[in-house]
C-alpha positions as CSV (number, residue, x, y, z in Angstrom):
1,M,138.7,125.4,-48.9
2,I,135.5,123.6,-49.3
3,A,134.2,121.8,-46.1
4,K,131.6,119.2,-46.6
5,S,128.6,119.3,-44.3
6,S,125.4,117.2,-44.2
7,N,123.3,120.1,-45.6
8,A,125.5,122.0,-48.1
9,D,129.1,122.9,-49.2
10,I,130.6,125.7,-47.0
11,H,133.3,127.9,-48.3
12,I,135.6,129.3,-45.6
13,E,137.5,132.5,-46.6
14,G,140.9,133.4,-45.3
15,P,143.6,131.5,-43.4
16,K,142.6,128.3,-41.7
17,L,144.2,126.5,-38.8
18,I,144.1,122.8,-37.7
19,I,145.5,122.2,-34.3
20,D,147.2,118.8,-33.5
21,H,147.5,118.3,-29.8
22,D,147.9,115.7,-27.0
23,G,145.2,116.9,-24.6
24,G,147.5,118.5,-22.0
25,A,146.9,121.7,-20.2
26,D,149.5,123.6,-22.4
27,D,147.5,122.5,-25.4
28,A,144.3,123.8,-23.8
29,M,145.8,127.2,-23.5
30,A,147.0,127.2,-27.1
31,I,143.5,126.2,-28.3
32,F,141.9,128.9,-26.2
33,M,144.4,131.5,-27.4
34,A,143.8,130.5,-31.1
35,L,140.0,130.7,-30.6
36,I,140.3,134.1,-28.9
37,Y,142.7,135.4,-31.6
38,E,140.2,134.2,-34.3
39,Q,137.2,135.8,-32.6
40,Y,138.6,139.2,-31.5
41,F,141.6,139.8,-33.7
42,N,140.5,138.4,-37.1
43,G,143.0,135.5,-36.8
44,P,143.0,132.3,-38.7
45,K,139.7,130.3,-38.6
46,V,140.2,127.2,-36.4
47,I,138.6,124.5,-38.6
48,G,139.7,121.3,-36.8
49,L,141.4,119.6,-33.8
50,T,143.3,116.4,-34.1
51,T,144.4,114.4,-31.0
52,T,147.3,112.0,-30.3
53,H,148.9,110.6,-27.1
54,G,151.6,112.6,-25.3
55,N,150.9,114.2,-21.9
56,V,147.9,111.9,-21.6
57,D,146.8,108.7,-23.5
58,E,144.8,109.0,-26.7
59,T,141.4,108.3,-25.1
60,Q,142.0,111.0,-22.4
61,S,143.2,113.4,-25.1
62,F,139.8,112.9,-26.9
63,Y,137.8,113.6,-23.7
64,N,140.0,116.6,-22.9
65,S,139.3,118.0,-26.4
66,Q,135.6,117.7,-25.8
67,R,136.0,119.6,-22.5
68,F,138.0,122.3,-24.2
69,L,135.3,122.8,-26.8
70,S,132.4,122.7,-24.3
71,I,134.1,125.4,-22.2
72,E,134.8,127.5,-25.3
73,A,131.2,127.1,-26.4
74,V,129.9,128.3,-23.0
75,T,132.3,131.3,-22.8
76,S,131.8,132.5,-26.4
77,H,128.2,133.3,-25.9
């Protein structure tokens, strides 16, 4: 897969994962588990998150996604 960036083309080797979620707590756990599996067990590379309504409305789902990612960024360093 070739992912476009503002600076250059990036080639990502191996299996890739896009997670579609509705921003609920169960999805937060699934996202964290996927990121942990990727980091510590050579699991598929999480390359994207998509959001939709479900447990919460679409706007709240977006904000929850940002929270998930900010928590992951802090804990992965």
